[in-house]
PDB file of N, CA, C and O in Angstrom:
ATOM      1  N   MET A   1       5.374  15.031   7.319  1.00  0.00           N
ATOM      2  CA  MET A   1       4.864  13.769   6.813  1.00  0.00           C
ATOM      3  C   MET A   1       3.450  13.537   7.342  1.00  0.00           C
ATOM      4  O   MET A   1       3.067  14.041   8.398  1.00  0.00           O
ATOM      5  N   LYS A   2       2.695  12.768   6.582  1.00  0.00           N
ATOM      6  CA  LYS A   2       1.332  12.420   6.966  1.00  0.00           C
ATOM      7  C   LYS A   2       1.241  10.897   7.109  1.00  0.00           C
ATOM      8  O   LYS A   2       2.086  10.154   6.609  1.00  0.00           O
ATOM      9  N   VAL A   3       0.197  10.461   7.804  1.00  0.00           N
ATOM     10  CA  VAL A   3      -0.040   9.028   8.008  1.00  0.00           C
ATOM     11  C   VAL A   3      -1.267   8.643   7.197  1.00  0.00           C
ATOM     12  O   VAL A   3      -2.296   9.317   7.254  1.00  0.00           O
ATOM     13  N   TRP A   4      -1.153   7.543   6.432  1.00  0.00           N
ATOM     14  CA  TRP A   4      -2.211   7.116   5.516  1.00  0.00           C
ATOM     15  C   TRP A   4      -2.618   5.679   5.799  1.00  0.00           C
ATOM     16  O   TRP A   4      -1.767   4.827   6.053  1.00  0.00           O
ATOM     17  N   LEU A   5      -3.914   5.410   5.755  1.00  0.00           N
ATOM     18  CA  LEU A   5      -4.423   4.050   5.752  1.00  0.00           C
ATOM     19  C   LEU A   5      -4.614   3.686   4.292  1.00  0.00           C
ATOM     20  O   LEU A   5      -5.442   4.278   3.599  1.00  0.00           O
ATOM     21  N   VAL A   6      -3.840   2.701   3.821  1.00  0.00           N
ATOM     22  CA  VAL A   6      -3.864   2.316   2.418  1.00  0.00           C
ATOM     23  C   VAL A   6      -4.440   0.903   2.337  1.00  0.00           C
ATOM     24  O   VAL A   6      -3.954  -0.009   3.006  1.00  0.00           O
ATOM     25  N   LYS A   7      -5.475   0.727   1.517  1.00  0.00           N
ATOM     26  CA  LYS A   7      -6.152  -0.567   1.401  1.00  0.00           C
ATOM     27  C   LYS A   7      -6.409  -0.894  -0.068  1.00  0.00           C
ATOM     28  O   LYS A   7      -6.324  -0.034  -0.944  1.00  0.00           O
ATOM     29  N   THR A   8      -6.726  -2.160  -0.305  1.00  0.00           N
ATOM     30  CA  THR A   8      -7.117  -2.600  -1.637  1.00  0.00           C
ATOM     31  C   THR A   8      -8.361  -3.459  -1.525  1.00  0.00           C
ATOM     32  O   THR A   8      -8.567  -4.143  -0.523  1.00  0.00           O
ATOM     33  N   ASP A   9      -9.180  -3.421  -2.549  1.00  0.00           N
ATOM     34  CA  ASP A   9     -10.342  -4.296  -2.628  1.00  0.00           C
ATOM     35  C   ASP A   9     -10.009  -5.564  -3.402  1.00  0.00           C
ATOM     36  O   ASP A   9     -10.815  -6.493  -3.455  1.00  0.00           O
ATOM     37  N   ASP A  10      -8.825  -5.606  -3.999  1.00  0.00           N
ATOM     38  CA  ASP A  10      -8.371  -6.750  -4.795  1.00  0.00           C
ATOM     39  C   ASP A  10      -7.654  -7.729  -3.873  1.00  0.00           C
ATOM     40  O   ASP A  10      -6.434  -7.668  -3.720  1.00  0.00           O
ATOM     41  N   ILE A  11      -8.420  -8.635  -3.257  1.00  0.00           N
ATOM     42  CA  ILE A  11      -7.866  -9.491  -2.213  1.00  0.00           C
ATOM     43  C   ILE A  11      -8.039 -10.960  -2.565  1.00  0.00           C
ATOM     44  O   ILE A  11      -9.127 -11.405  -2.932  1.00  0.00           O
ATOM     45  N   GLU A  12      -6.973 -11.684  -2.449  1.00  0.00           N
ATOM     46  CA  GLU A  12      -6.957 -13.136  -2.561  1.00  0.00           C
ATOM     47  C   GLU A  12      -6.157 -13.651  -1.367  1.00  0.00           C
ATOM     48  O   GLU A  12      -5.553 -12.861  -0.642  1.00  0.00           O
ATOM     49  N   PHE A  13      -6.149 -14.947  -1.160  1.00  0.00           N
ATOM     50  CA  PHE A  13      -5.336 -15.498  -0.084  1.00  0.00           C
ATOM     51  C   PHE A  13      -3.861 -15.225  -0.354  1.00  0.00           C
ATOM     52  O   PHE A  13      -3.432 -15.137  -1.504  1.00  0.00           O
ATOM     53  N   ASP A  14      -3.100 -15.093   0.717  1.00  0.00           N
ATOM     54  CA  ASP A  14      -1.651 -14.862   0.657  1.00  0.00           C
ATOM     55  C   ASP A  14      -1.300 -13.530  -0.011  1.00  0.00           C
ATOM     56  O   ASP A  14      -0.270 -13.422  -0.677  1.00  0.00           O
ATOM     57  N   MET A  15      -2.140 -12.534   0.163  1.00  0.00           N
ATOM     58  CA  MET A  15      -1.866 -11.204  -0.377  1.00  0.00           C
ATOM     59  C   MET A  15      -2.093 -10.167   0.711  1.00  0.00           C
ATOM     60  O   MET A  15      -2.894 -10.374   1.622  1.00  0.00           O
ATOM     61  N   TYR A  16      -1.391  -9.064   0.610  1.00  0.00           N
ATOM     62  CA  TYR A  16      -1.616  -7.943   1.526  1.00  0.00           C
ATOM     63  C   TYR A  16      -2.922  -7.266   1.149  1.00  0.00           C
ATOM     64  O   TYR A  16      -3.288  -7.202  -0.025  1.00  0.00           O
ATOM     65  N   GLN A  17      -3.632  -6.752   2.176  1.00  0.00           N
ATOM     66  CA  GLN A  17      -4.871  -6.044   1.887  1.00  0.00           C
ATOM     67  C   GLN A  17      -4.941  -4.680   2.544  1.00  0.00           C
ATOM     68  O   GLN A  17      -5.895  -3.940   2.307  1.00  0.00           O
ATOM     69  N   GLY A  18      -3.954  -4.319   3.368  1.00  0.00           N
ATOM     70  CA  GLY A  18      -3.956  -3.003   3.973  1.00  0.00           C
ATOM     71  C   GLY A  18      -2.650  -2.722   4.675  1.00  0.00           C
ATOM     72  O   GLY A  18      -1.911  -3.638   5.037  1.00  0.00           O
ATOM     73  N   ALA A  19      -2.369  -1.434   4.866  1.00  0.00           N
ATOM     74  CA  ALA A  19      -1.149  -1.013   5.560  1.00  0.00           C
ATOM     75  C   ALA A  19      -1.329   0.416   6.049  1.00  0.00           C
ATOM     76  O   ALA A  19      -2.132   1.176   5.507  1.00  0.00           O
ATOM     77  N   VAL A  20      -0.584   0.766   7.067  1.00  0.00           N
ATOM     78  CA  VAL A  20      -0.487   2.147   7.515  1.00  0.00           C
ATOM     79  C   VAL A  20       0.877   2.637   7.056  1.00  0.00           C
ATOM     80  O   VAL A  20       1.908   2.067   7.414  1.00  0.00           O
ATOM     81  N   ILE A  21       0.872   3.701   6.257  1.00  0.00           N
ATOM     82  CA  ILE A  21       2.100   4.177   5.615  1.00  0.00           C
ATOM     83  C   ILE A  21       2.308   5.653   5.931  1.00  0.00           C
ATOM     84  O   ILE A  21       1.368   6.446   5.888  1.00  0.00           O
ATOM     85  N   VAL A  22       3.532   6.008   6.243  1.00  0.00           N
ATOM     86  CA  VAL A  22       3.910   7.405   6.456  1.00  0.00           C
ATOM     87  C   VAL A  22       4.529   7.899   5.156  1.00  0.00           C
ATOM     88  O   VAL A  22       5.521   7.345   4.681  1.00  0.00           O
ATOM     89  N   ALA A  23       3.937   8.946   4.582  1.00  0.00           N
ATOM     90  CA  ALA A  23       4.426   9.505   3.313  1.00  0.00           C
ATOM     91  C   ALA A  23       3.957  10.955   3.213  1.00  0.00           C
ATOM     92  O   ALA A  23       2.995  11.342   3.877  1.00  0.00           O
ATOM     93  N   PRO A  24       4.623  11.748   2.398  1.00  0.00           N
ATOM     94  CA  PRO A  24       4.229  13.157   2.289  1.00  0.00           C
ATOM     95  C   PRO A  24       2.912  13.373   1.539  1.00  0.00           C
ATOM     96  O   PRO A  24       2.211  14.352   1.794  1.00  0.00           O
ATOM     97  N   THR A  25       2.568  12.463   0.613  1.00  0.00           N
ATOM     98  CA  THR A  25       1.353  12.646  -0.187  1.00  0.00           C
ATOM     99  C   THR A  25       0.576  11.344  -0.302  1.00  0.00           C
ATOM    100  O   THR A  25       1.113  10.257  -0.086  1.00  0.00           O
ATOM    101  N   LYS A  26      -0.696  11.477  -0.647  1.00  0.00           N
ATOM    102  CA  LYS A  26      -1.556  10.316  -0.881  1.00  0.00           C
ATOM    103  C   LYS A  26      -1.017   9.484  -2.043  1.00  0.00           C
ATOM    104  O   LYS A  26      -0.979   8.256  -1.970  1.00  0.00           O
ATOM    105  N   GLU A  27      -0.601  10.159  -3.113  1.00  0.00           N
ATOM    106  CA  GLU A  27      -0.075   9.464  -4.287  1.00  0.00           C
ATOM    107  C   GLU A  27       1.145   8.613  -3.934  1.00  0.00           C
ATOM    108  O   GLU A  27       1.252   7.468  -4.374  1.00  0.00           O
ATOM    109  N   LYS A  28       2.060   9.166  -3.146  1.00  0.00           N
ATOM    110  CA  LYS A  28       3.263   8.407  -2.774  1.00  0.00           C
ATOM    111  C   LYS A  28       2.890   7.236  -1.869  1.00  0.00           C
ATOM    112  O   LYS A  28       3.477   6.163  -1.999  1.00  0.00           O
ATOM    113  N   ALA A  29       1.936   7.408  -0.961  1.00  0.00           N
ATOM    114  CA  ALA A  29       1.499   6.307  -0.090  1.00  0.00           C
ATOM    115  C   ALA A  29       0.953   5.146  -0.915  1.00  0.00           C
ATOM    116  O   ALA A  29       1.282   3.987  -0.662  1.00  0.00           O
ATOM    117  N   VAL A  30       0.120   5.460  -1.900  1.00  0.00           N
ATOM    118  CA  VAL A  30      -0.452   4.423  -2.765  1.00  0.00           C
ATOM    119  C   VAL A  30       0.645   3.720  -3.560  1.00  0.00           C
ATOM    120  O   VAL A  30       0.630   2.495  -3.677  1.00  0.00           O
ATOM    121  N   LYS A  31       1.572   4.459  -4.093  1.00  0.00           N
ATOM    122  CA  LYS A  31       2.635   3.859  -4.899  1.00  0.00           C
ATOM    123  C   LYS A  31       3.623   3.064  -4.060  1.00  0.00           C
ATOM    124  O   LYS A  31       4.175   2.072  -4.535  1.00  0.00           O
ATOM    125  N   ILE A  32       3.856   3.488  -2.810  1.00  0.00           N
ATOM    126  CA  ILE A  32       4.694   2.690  -1.915  1.00  0.00           C
ATOM    127  C   ILE A  32       4.021   1.350  -1.655  1.00  0.00           C
ATOM    128  O   ILE A  32       4.677   0.309  -1.694  1.00  0.00           O
ATOM    129  N   ALA A  33       2.710   1.366  -1.389  1.00  0.00           N
ATOM    130  CA  ALA A  33       1.976   0.114  -1.161  1.00  0.00           C
ATOM    131  C   ALA A  33       2.053  -0.784  -2.380  1.00  0.00           C
ATOM    132  O   ALA A  33       2.317  -1.980  -2.263  1.00  0.00           O
ATOM    133  N   TRP A  34       1.823  -0.212  -3.542  1.00  0.00           N
ATOM    134  CA  TRP A  34       1.862  -1.003  -4.773  1.00  0.00           C
ATOM    135  C   TRP A  34       3.254  -1.585  -5.028  1.00  0.00           C
ATOM    136  O   TRP A  34       3.387  -2.767  -5.345  1.00  0.00           O
ATOM    137  N   ALA A  35       4.290  -0.752  -4.888  1.00  0.00           N
ATOM    138  CA  ALA A  35       5.655  -1.204  -5.156  1.00  0.00           C
ATOM    139  C   ALA A  35       6.103  -2.267  -4.161  1.00  0.00           C
ATOM    140  O   ALA A  35       6.851  -3.178  -4.515  1.00  0.00           O
ATOM    141  N   THR A  36       5.647  -2.151  -2.916  1.00  0.00           N
ATOM    142  CA  THR A  36       6.074  -3.079  -1.876  1.00  0.00           C
ATOM    143  C   THR A  36       5.250  -4.359  -1.859  1.00  0.00           C
ATOM    144  O   THR A  36       5.808  -5.453  -1.785  1.00  0.00           O
ATOM    145  N   PHE A  37       3.932  -4.233  -1.926  1.00  0.00           N
ATOM    146  CA  PHE A  37       3.057  -5.379  -1.686  1.00  0.00           C
ATOM    147  C   PHE A  37       2.544  -6.056  -2.955  1.00  0.00           C
ATOM    148  O   PHE A  37       2.184  -7.233  -2.911  1.00  0.00           O
ATOM    149  N   THR A  38       2.500  -5.357  -4.069  1.00  0.00           N
ATOM    150  CA  THR A  38       2.017  -5.959  -5.312  1.00  0.00           C
ATOM    151  C   THR A  38       3.174  -6.305  -6.238  1.00  0.00           C
ATOM    152  O   THR A  38       3.272  -7.435  -6.716  1.00  0.00           O
ATOM    153  N   LYS A  39       4.047  -5.339  -6.492  1.00  0.00           N
ATOM    154  CA  LYS A  39       5.167  -5.595  -7.401  1.00  0.00           C
ATOM    155  C   LYS A  39       6.190  -6.535  -6.775  1.00  0.00           C
ATOM    156  O   LYS A  39       6.711  -7.418  -7.456  1.00  0.00           O
ATOM    157  N   ASN A  40       6.484  -6.361  -5.490  1.00  0.00           N
ATOM    158  CA  ASN A  40       7.497  -7.166  -4.800  1.00  0.00           C
ATOM    159  C   ASN A  40       6.905  -7.774  -3.531  1.00  0.00           C
ATOM    160  O   ASN A  40       7.336  -7.421  -2.433  1.00  0.00           O
ATOM    161  N   PRO A  41       5.929  -8.678  -3.649  1.00  0.00           N
ATOM    162  CA  PRO A  41       5.210  -9.126  -2.454  1.00  0.00           C
ATOM    163  C   PRO A  41       6.014  -9.982  -1.492  1.00  0.00           C
ATOM    164  O   PRO A  41       5.564 -10.190  -0.366  1.00  0.00           O
ATOM    165  N   TRP A  42       7.163 -10.483  -1.868  1.00  0.00           N
ATOM    166  CA  TRP A  42       7.914 -11.369  -0.977  1.00  0.00           C
ATOM    167  C   TRP A  42       9.186 -10.722  -0.462  1.00  0.00           C
ATOM    168  O   TRP A  42       9.995 -11.398   0.173  1.00  0.00           O
ATOM    169  N   MET A  43       9.389  -9.448  -0.711  1.00  0.00           N
ATOM    170  CA  MET A  43      10.603  -8.804  -0.231  1.00  0.00           C
ATOM    171  C   MET A  43      10.298  -7.417   0.296  1.00  0.00           C
ATOM    172  O   MET A  43       9.323  -6.780  -0.104  1.00  0.00           O
ATOM    173  N   SER A  44      11.144  -6.963   1.196  1.00  0.00           N
ATOM    174  CA  SER A  44      11.020  -5.603   1.701  1.00  0.00           C
ATOM    175  C   SER A  44      11.848  -4.685   0.812  1.00  0.00           C
ATOM    176  O   SER A  44      12.908  -5.072   0.320  1.00  0.00           O
ATOM    177  N   ILE A  45      11.362  -3.483   0.615  1.00  0.00           N
ATOM    178  CA  ILE A  45      12.140  -2.509  -0.140  1.00  0.00           C
ATOM    179  C   ILE A  45      12.292  -1.263   0.710  1.00  0.00           C
ATOM    180  O   ILE A  45      11.493  -1.019   1.615  1.00  0.00           O
ATOM    181  N   ASN A  46      13.292  -0.494   0.427  1.00  0.00           N
ATOM    182  CA  ASN A  46      13.489   0.773   1.107  1.00  0.00           C
ATOM    183  C   ASN A  46      12.522   1.775   0.489  1.00  0.00           C
ATOM    184  O   ASN A  46      12.681   2.151  -0.672  1.00  0.00           O
ATOM    185  N   VAL A  47      11.526   2.210   1.247  1.00  0.00           N
ATOM    186  CA  VAL A  47      10.492   3.064   0.662  1.00  0.00           C
ATOM    187  C   VAL A  47      11.041   4.406   0.205  1.00  0.00           C
ATOM    188  O   VAL A  47      10.434   5.064  -0.639  1.00  0.00           O
ATOM    189  N   GLU A  48      12.165   4.816   0.740  1.00  0.00           N
ATOM    190  CA  GLU A  48      12.769   6.067   0.275  1.00  0.00           C
ATOM    191  C   GLU A  48      13.241   5.947  -1.174  1.00  0.00           C
ATOM    192  O   GLU A  48      13.399   6.953  -1.865  1.00  0.00           O
ATOM    193  N   ASP A  49      13.466   4.715  -1.629  1.00  0.00           N
ATOM    194  CA  ASP A  49      13.920   4.487  -2.996  1.00  0.00           C
ATOM    195  C   ASP A  49      12.774   4.418  -4.001  1.00  0.00           C
ATOM    196  O   ASP A  49      13.025   4.297  -5.200  1.00  0.00           O
ATOM    197  N   VAL A  50      11.525   4.490  -3.544  1.00  0.00           N
ATOM    198  CA  VAL A  50      10.385   4.429  -4.461  1.00  0.00           C
ATOM    199  C   VAL A  50      10.232   5.794  -5.123  1.00  0.00           C
ATOM    200  O   VAL A  50       9.832   6.765  -4.482  1.00  0.00           O
ATOM    201  N   ASP A  51      10.551   5.854  -6.397  1.00  0.00           N
ATOM    202  CA  ASP A  51      10.407   7.093  -7.166  1.00  0.00           C
ATOM    203  C   ASP A  51       9.064   7.042  -7.881  1.00  0.00           C
ATOM    204  O   ASP A  51       8.904   6.307  -8.856  1.00  0.00           O
ATOM    205  N   ILE A  52       8.094   7.822  -7.398  1.00  0.00           N
ATOM    206  CA  ILE A  52       6.743   7.756  -7.948  1.00  0.00           C
ATOM    207  C   ILE A  52       6.702   8.203  -9.400  1.00  0.00           C
ATOM    208  O   ILE A  52       5.737   7.916 -10.107  1.00  0.00           O
ATOM    209  N   ASN A  53       7.730   8.898  -9.852  1.00  0.00           N
ATOM    210  CA  ASN A  53       7.754   9.337 -11.246  1.00  0.00           C
ATOM    211  C   ASN A  53       8.244   8.238 -12.188  1.00  0.00           C
ATOM    212  O   ASN A  53       8.078   8.344 -13.404  1.00  0.00           O
ATOM    213  N   LYS A  54       8.846   7.183 -11.635  1.00  0.00           N
ATOM    214  CA  LYS A  54       9.373   6.111 -12.473  1.00  0.00           C
ATOM    215  C   LYS A  54       8.527   4.846 -12.436  1.00  0.00           C
ATOM    216  O   LYS A  54       8.760   3.933 -13.228  1.00  0.00           O
ATOM    217  N   LEU A  55       7.553   4.770 -11.538  1.00  0.00           N
ATOM    218  CA  LEU A  55       6.698   3.586 -11.484  1.00  0.00           C
ATOM    219  C   LEU A  55       5.679   3.632 -12.610  1.00  0.00           C
ATOM    220  O   LEU A  55       5.068   4.670 -12.866  1.00  0.00           O
ATOM    221  N   ASP A  56       5.503   2.514 -13.274  1.00  0.00           N
ATOM    222  CA  ASP A  56       4.534   2.406 -14.360  1.00  0.00           C
ATOM    223  C   ASP A  56       3.618   1.228 -14.050  1.00  0.00           C
ATOM    224  O   ASP A  56       4.024   0.074 -14.189  1.00  0.00           O
ATOM    225  N   PHE A  57       2.382   1.511 -13.631  1.00  0.00           N
ATOM    226  CA  PHE A  57       1.452   0.459 -13.249  1.00  0.00           C
ATOM    227  C   PHE A  57       1.183  -0.511 -14.388  1.00  0.00           C
ATOM    228  O   PHE A  57       0.963  -1.696 -14.138  1.00  0.00           O
ATOM    229  N   ASN A  58       1.192  -0.052 -15.611  1.00  0.00           N
ATOM    230  CA  ASN A  58       0.897  -0.923 -16.754  1.00  0.00           C
ATOM    231  C   ASN A  58       2.048  -1.870 -17.078  1.00  0.00           C
ATOM    232  O   ASN A  58       1.810  -3.015 -17.463  1.00  0.00           O
ATOM    233  N   LYS A  59       3.278  -1.417 -16.931  1.00  0.00           N
ATOM    234  CA  LYS A  59       4.430  -2.236 -17.285  1.00  0.00           C
ATOM    235  C   LYS A  59       4.991  -3.018 -16.101  1.00  0.00           C
ATOM    236  O   LYS A  59       5.459  -4.144 -16.269  1.00  0.00           O
ATOM    237  N   ASP A  60       4.947  -2.435 -14.913  1.00  0.00           N
ATOM    238  CA  ASP A  60       5.636  -3.013 -13.764  1.00  0.00           C
ATOM    239  C   ASP A  60       4.765  -3.887 -12.876  1.00  0.00           C
ATOM    240  O   ASP A  60       5.271  -4.462 -11.913  1.00  0.00           O
ATOM    241  N   CYS A  61       3.484  -4.008 -13.163  1.00  0.00           N
ATOM    242  CA  CYS A  61       2.595  -4.699 -12.232  1.00  0.00           C
ATOM    243  C   CYS A  61       2.889  -6.195 -12.182  1.00  0.00           C
ATOM    244  O   CYS A  61       3.375  -6.783 -13.148  1.00  0.00           O
ATOM    245  N   LYS A  62       2.586  -6.787 -11.050  1.00  0.00           N
ATOM    246  CA  LYS A  62       2.718  -8.236 -10.891  1.00  0.00           C
ATOM    247  C   LYS A  62       1.749  -8.890 -11.855  1.00  0.00           C
ATOM    248  O   LYS A  62       0.551  -8.612 -11.810  1.00  0.00           O
ATOM    249  N   VAL A  63       2.237  -9.736 -12.708  1.00  0.00           N
ATOM    250  CA  VAL A  63       1.443 -10.297 -13.796  1.00  0.00           C
ATOM    251  C   VAL A  63       0.241 -11.087 -13.292  1.00  0.00           C
ATOM    252  O   VAL A  63      -0.844 -10.994 -13.867  1.00  0.00           O
ATOM    253  N   ASP A  64       0.419 -11.864 -12.225  1.00  0.00           N
ATOM    254  CA  ASP A  64      -0.649 -12.738 -11.751  1.00  0.00           C
ATOM    255  C   ASP A  64      -1.883 -11.988 -11.249  1.00  0.00           C
ATOM    256  O   ASP A  64      -3.011 -12.414 -11.496  1.00  0.00           O
ATOM    257  N   PHE A  65      -1.677 -10.892 -10.557  1.00  0.00           N
ATOM    258  CA  PHE A  65      -2.814 -10.230  -9.925  1.00  0.00           C
ATOM    259  C   PHE A  65      -2.477  -8.775  -9.626  1.00  0.00           C
ATOM    260  O   PHE A  65      -2.021  -8.478  -8.522  1.00  0.00           O
ATOM    261  N   PRO A  66      -2.681  -7.861 -10.561  1.00  0.00           N
ATOM    262  CA  PRO A  66      -2.355  -6.454 -10.308  1.00  0.00           C
ATOM    263  C   PRO A  66      -3.375  -5.808  -9.362  1.00  0.00           C
ATOM    264  O   PRO A  66      -4.546  -5.659  -9.712  1.00  0.00           O
ATOM    265  N   GLN A  67      -2.928  -5.432  -8.177  1.00  0.00           N
ATOM    266  CA  GLN A  67      -3.819  -4.794  -7.211  1.00  0.00           C
ATOM    267  C   GLN A  67      -3.873  -3.293  -7.429  1.00  0.00           C
ATOM    268  O   GLN A  67      -2.889  -2.685  -7.848  1.00  0.00           O
ATOM    269  N   LYS A  68      -5.009  -2.704  -7.148  1.00  0.00           N
ATOM    270  CA  LYS A  68      -5.179  -1.253  -7.170  1.00  0.00           C
ATOM    271  C   LYS A  68      -5.375  -0.804  -5.725  1.00  0.00           C
ATOM    272  O   LYS A  68      -6.266  -1.303  -5.037  1.00  0.00           O
ATOM    273  N   TRP A  69      -4.563   0.121  -5.268  1.00  0.00           N
ATOM    274  CA  TRP A  69      -4.566   0.592  -3.886  1.00  0.00           C
ATOM    275  C   TRP A  69      -5.212   1.969  -3.788  1.00  0.00           C
ATOM    276  O   TRP A  69      -5.169   2.746  -4.742  1.00  0.00           O
ATOM    277  N   HIS A  70      -5.809   2.272  -2.643  1.00  0.00           N
ATOM    278  CA  HIS A  70      -6.347   3.599  -2.386  1.00  0.00           C
ATOM    279  C   HIS A  70      -6.004   3.994  -0.958  1.00  0.00           C
ATOM    280  O   HIS A  70      -5.840   3.133  -0.094  1.00  0.00           O
ATOM    281  N   ALA A  71      -5.896   5.297  -0.708  1.00  0.00           N
ATOM    282  CA  ALA A  71      -5.439   5.782   0.596  1.00  0.00           C
ATOM    283  C   ALA A  71      -6.363   6.854   1.138  1.00  0.00           C
ATOM    284  O   ALA A  71      -6.994   7.601   0.390  1.00  0.00           O
ATOM    285  N   GLU A  72      -6.425   6.907   2.462  1.00  0.00           N
ATOM    286  CA  GLU A  72      -7.113   8.002   3.135  1.00  0.00           C
ATOM    287  C   GLU A  72      -6.230   8.456   4.283  1.00  0.00           C
ATOM    288  O   GLU A  72      -5.623   7.636   4.972  1.00  0.00           O
ATOM    289  N   GLU A  73      -6.161   9.766   4.485  1.00  0.00           N
ATOM    290  CA  GLU A  73      -5.323  10.301   5.546  1.00  0.00           C
ATOM    291  C   GLU A  73      -5.919   9.950   6.906  1.00  0.00           C
ATOM    292  O   GLU A  73      -7.134   9.997   7.096  1.00  0.00           O
ATOM    293  N   ILE A  74      -5.054   9.603   7.839  1.00  0.00           N
ATOM    294  CA  ILE A  74      -5.485   9.239   9.186  1.00  0.00           C
ATOM    295  C   ILE A  74      -5.443  10.478  10.067  1.00  0.00           C
ATOM    296  O   ILE A  74      -4.427  11.170  10.136  1.00  0.00           O
ATOM    297  N   ASP A  75      -6.562  10.752  10.743  1.00  0.00           N
ATOM    298  CA  ASP A  75      -6.644  11.847  11.701  1.00  0.00           C
ATOM    299  C   ASP A  75      -6.061  11.358  13.021  1.00  0.00           C
ATOM    300  O   ASP A  75      -6.628  10.475  13.664  1.00  0.00           O
ATOM    301  N   LEU A  76      -4.942  11.923  13.420  1.00  0.00           N
ATOM    302  CA  LEU A  76      -4.280  11.493  14.641  1.00  0.00           C
ATOM    303  C   LEU A  76      -4.786  12.243  15.871  1.00  0.00           C
ATOM    304  O   LEU A  76      -4.212  12.122  16.954  1.00  0.00           O
ATOM    305  N   GLY A  77      -5.849  13.012  15.708  1.00  0.00           N
ATOM    306  CA  GLY A  77      -6.379  13.828  16.796  1.00  0.00           C
ATOM    307  C   GLY A  77      -7.297  13.093  17.750  1.00  0.00           C
ATOM    308  O   GLY A  77      -7.738  13.682  18.737  1.00  0.00           O
ATOM    309  N   LYS A  78      -7.605  11.822  17.495  1.00  0.00           N
ATOM    310  CA  LYS A  78      -8.474  11.080  18.410  1.00  0.00           C
ATOM    311  C   LYS A  78      -8.055   9.620  18.479  1.00  0.00           C
ATOM    312  O   LYS A  78      -7.392   9.104  17.579  1.00  0.00           O
ATOM    313  N   GLU A  79      -8.454   8.965  19.565  1.00  0.00           N
ATOM    314  CA  GLU A  79      -8.124   7.559  19.740  1.00  0.00           C
ATOM    315  C   GLU A  79      -8.952   6.704  18.798  1.00  0.00           C
ATOM    316  O   GLU A  79     -10.146   6.943  18.621  1.00  0.00           O
ATOM    317  N   LYS A  80      -8.320   5.711  18.196  1.00  0.00           N
ATOM    318  CA  LYS A  80      -9.028   4.801  17.311  1.00  0.00           C
ATOM    319  C   LYS A  80      -8.121   3.653  16.911  1.00  0.00           C
ATOM    320  O   LYS A  80      -6.902   3.733  17.058  1.00  0.00           O
ATOM    321  N   ILE A  81      -8.710   2.607  16.416  1.00  0.00           N
ATOM    322  CA  ILE A  81      -7.947   1.515  15.820  1.00  0.00           C
ATOM    323  C   ILE A  81      -7.731   1.882  14.360  1.00  0.00           C
ATOM    324  O   ILE A  81      -8.686   2.188  13.646  1.00  0.00           O
ATOM    325  N   ILE A  82      -6.508   1.852  13.923  1.00  0.00           N
ATOM    326  CA  ILE A  82      -6.190   2.204  12.541  1.00  0.00           C
ATOM    327  C   ILE A  82      -6.414   1.019  11.620  1.00  0.00           C
ATOM    328  O   ILE A  82      -7.037   1.164  10.569  1.00  0.00           O
ATOM    329  N   LEU A  83      -5.921  -0.141  11.994  1.00  0.00           N
ATOM    330  CA  LEU A  83      -6.054  -1.318  11.133  1.00  0.00           C
ATOM    331  C   LEU A  83      -6.117  -2.556  11.999  1.00  0.00           C
ATOM    332  O   LEU A  83      -5.184  -2.849  12.746  1.00  0.00           O
ATOM    333  N   GLY A  84      -7.202  -3.272  11.899  1.00  0.00           N
ATOM    334  CA  GLY A  84      -7.349  -4.567  12.551  1.00  0.00           C
ATOM    335  C   GLY A  84      -7.671  -5.565  11.462  1.00  0.00           C
ATOM    336  O   GLY A  84      -8.821  -5.663  11.034  1.00  0.00           O
ATOM    337  N   ASP A  85      -6.689  -6.300  11.011  1.00  0.00           N
ATOM    338  CA  ASP A  85      -6.820  -7.124   9.825  1.00  0.00           C
ATOM    339  C   ASP A  85      -6.876  -8.598  10.229  1.00  0.00           C
ATOM    340  O   ASP A  85      -5.884  -9.145  10.711  1.00  0.00           O
ATOM    341  N   TYR A  86      -8.007  -9.231  10.039  1.00  0.00           N
ATOM    342  CA  TYR A  86      -8.178 -10.642  10.394  1.00  0.00           C
ATOM    343  C   TYR A  86      -8.785 -11.368   9.222  1.00  0.00           C
ATOM    344  O   TYR A  86      -9.929 -11.109   8.847  1.00  0.00           O
ATOM    345  N   LYS A  87      -8.028 -12.275   8.639  1.00  0.00           N
ATOM    346  CA  LYS A  87      -8.535 -13.054   7.516  1.00  0.00           C
ATOM    347  C   LYS A  87      -8.169 -14.509   7.770  1.00  0.00           C
ATOM    348  O   LYS A  87      -7.034 -14.930   7.547  1.00  0.00           O
ATOM    349  N   ALA A  88      -9.136 -15.252   8.232  1.00  0.00           N
ATOM    350  CA  ALA A  88      -8.896 -16.661   8.527  1.00  0.00           C
ATOM    351  C   ALA A  88      -8.855 -17.469   7.244  1.00  0.00           C
ATOM    352  O   ALA A  88      -9.578 -17.180   6.291  1.00  0.00           O
ATOM    353  N   GLY A  89      -8.015 -18.473   7.229  1.00  0.00           N
ATOM    354  CA  GLY A  89      -7.891 -19.286   6.025  1.00  0.00           C
ATOM    355  C   GLY A  89      -8.377 -20.692   6.234  1.00  0.00           C
ATOM    356  O   GLY A  89      -8.338 -21.503   5.309  1.00  0.00           O
TER     357      GLY A  89
END
């Protein structure tokens, strides 16, 4: 498994804007973020149940605000802060 920093530029108040996700591929990390934080923003889901072949961004997206997520692999070979998320309201 790999570790991914997954973020979105589509940010409004009361929305997720980043996460650290463990997944085998970049595509699965992005789809886990989308399925968890955009499609189902108020509930936790079992990420093992996210079938990336069955998710349809056009049909399944949250109607109010469809977020687009992107991921980058985290290099665990050096010390660093992975995510420091501060958004004052």
